[in-house]
N, C-alpha and C positions, 0 to 999 in steps of 0.2 A: 499464258503470259500476255498475249496480245489483247485478250479480252479484258484483262485487268487494266491495261493501259487505256483501252477504249472507254471503260467505265470511269476511270480517273479523269480523263479529258472531258467527258460529258459532265461530270460533277463540277469540274473547274469552270466549264462554260455556264452551267446553271448558277454557280455562285457569282460569277462576274455579272451575269444578267440580273440577278436579284439585287446586287449592290448598285448597279447602274440605274435600274428602274426605281429603287427606293430613293436615291438621291434626286432623280428627275422629278419624282412626285413631291418630294419635300421642298424642292425649289419652286414648285407651283405657287407657293406663298408670295413669290415676287409679283405675280399677277395682281394680287390684292393690294400690293404696296404701290401700284401705279405703273408698273411695266406694261407695255403692250406686248402682243404675241411675238412680233418680230424681234424685239429686244430680248424676250425670254428665250427664243430659239438661239439667238446669237450667244447669249450667256451659257446656255446648255452645251452648245458646241465647243465653247472655249474651256469647259471644265473636264479634266481628265477622268474623274470618277463617274461622270455621266456617260462618257464615251466607252466605258467598260461594258455597257449594255449591248450595243451592236457587236462588239468584239466577242462577247459571250455567246450571242445568238449565232454568229458565224462559226465559232468553235463547235457549238452543239450541232449545227447543220452539217458541218464537215465530218464530225464524229458519227452522226447518224447515217450518213451515206457512204461511209468508208466500207470497203468490201472486206469481209473476213472469210477465209476459206472454211468450208464446212468439213468437219471431221467425219469421214466415212469409215465404218468398220466392216 
């Protein structure tokens, strides 16, 4: 049961990271519209969907380094 929870949280983190990075990349069009890099970073930080990328990375990191007891028979 704990392994299923670990797999589910890892997939959740992967999904959040994918969504956040896809929005971050799609907002790179703002650089072509005249935004400079600092304005772009300020805009990215203010968007909730872009902040899901670091949250997802943290979830995957914590899930990967969570200790599971090994079943010994």
